[in-house]
C-alpha positions as CSV (number, residue, x, y, z in Angstrom):
1,P,-0.2,11.5,17.7
2,K,2.0,10.6,15.3
3,N,0.8,12.3,11.7
4,L,1.0,9.6,9.3
5,S,2.8,12.3,7.1
6,D,5.6,12.7,8.9
7,S,9.3,12.0,7.1
8,D,9.4,8.7,9.6
9,I,6.5,6.9,8.4
10,V,7.7,4.6,6.1
11,S,5.5,3.0,2.9
12,Q,5.4,2.2,-0.8
13,D,3.2,1.9,-3.6
14,I,1.3,-1.3,-3.9
15,Y,1.0,-3.0,-6.9
16,L,-1.1,-6.0,-7.5
17,E,-1.1,-8.9,-9.8
18,K,-4.1,-8.6,-12.7
19,K,-6.0,-11.8,-11.9
20,T,-9.4,-14.0,-13.6
21,G,-12.1,-14.2,-11.6
22,K,-11.7,-12.5,-8.6
23,T,-13.1,-9.0,-8.8
24,N,-12.0,-7.3,-6.0
25,Q,-8.7,-7.4,-3.6
26,K,-8.6,-5.6,-0.2
27,V,-6.4,-3.1,-0.3
28,T,-3.8,-3.1,2.4
29,P,-1.1,-1.2,2.2
30,V,2.3,-1.8,4.6
31,I,3.7,0.7,6.6
32,Y,6.3,1.3,9.3
33,F,6.9,3.5,11.6
34,E,10.2,3.1,14.0
35,G,10.4,-0.8,12.0
36,K,7.5,-1.6,13.5
37,K,4.9,-2.2,10.8
38,L,1.3,-0.6,11.8
39,T,-1.8,-2.5,11.9
40,T,-4.9,-2.2,10.4
41,K,-6.5,-0.6,14.6
42,E,-4.3,2.2,13.6
43,Y,-5.2,3.3,10.1
44,T,-8.4,3.4,7.4
45,V,-7.9,3.2,3.9
46,T,-10.4,4.4,1.0
47,P,-10.7,2.5,-1.1
48,E,-11.3,-0.8,1.1
49,T,-11.4,-2.9,-2.6
50,V,-10.0,-2.8,-6.0
51,D,-10.7,-4.7,-9.0
52,I,-8.0,-6.3,-9.8
53,T,-9.9,-7.8,-13.3
54,Q,-8.3,-4.6,-15.3
55,K,-5.0,-3.3,-15.8
56,T,-4.4,0.4,-14.4
57,E,-3.8,2.4,-16.9
58,T,-2.7,5.3,-14.2
59,P,-2.3,4.7,-10.5
60,V,-5.8,4.7,-8.1
61,E,-5.1,7.0,-5.2
62,V,-4.9,5.3,-1.9
63,V,-6.0,7.4,1.4
64,I,-4.9,6.1,4.5
65,K,-5.9,7.9,7.3
66,G,-4.8,7.7,11.1
67,K,-6.6,6.5,14.0
68,G,-5.5,5.9,17.7
69,N,-2.3,6.8,18.3
70,F,-2.1,8.1,14.5
71,T,-3.5,11.0,13.0
72,G,-3.4,12.7,9.3
73,E,-3.5,11.2,6.2
74,L,-1.0,9.4,3.6
75,K,-1.7,9.0,0.3
76,I,0.1,6.3,-1.8
77,N,-0.4,5.1,-5.3
78,L,-2.2,1.4,-6.8
79,R,-1.2,-0.3,-9.6
80,V,-2.5,-3.1,-10.8
81,G,-0.7,-5.2,-13.4
82,E,0.9,-8.4,-15.7
83,K,3.2,-10.2,-13.3
84,N,6.7,-9.7,-14.1
85,S,5.9,-8.0,-17.2
86,D,4.5,-4.7,-15.8
87,F,6.6,-5.4,-12.7
88,D,8.5,-7.7,-10.5
89,L,6.6,-8.0,-7.0
90,S,9.3,-9.9,-4.9
91,K,12.2,-7.6,-6.3
92,M,9.6,-4.5,-5.3
93,K,9.6,-6.7,-1.8
94,E,13.2,-7.0,-1.6
95,I,13.9,-3.7,-2.0
96,F,11.4,-2.0,0.4
97,D,12.7,-4.9,3.1
98,K,16.1,-4.2,2.6
99,Y,15.8,-0.6,2.6
100,Y,12.7,0.5,5.1
101,K,12.4,-2.5,7.5
102,K,14.5,-2.0,10.5
């Protein structure tokens, strides 16, 4: 099995837009190995959901644990903020796709 902590496993921190009304959102990291996106059948995520009604002052640690053909764990950060003032989501996705997606 492939270890998620190996250098050829690619992921990025998660940035979610703060919203009112909807309290929890599912945490869905994007993870690539050899240019292919891993599916949720290949890992588990803790926490599974996050409150998006409040801006996060410090990042929330997300732990991704491999299963099936993947082992080990990968840690990334999650932040909740105001769109375009705390971070530009479209620019981040563009950069990630350009450099990491194959």
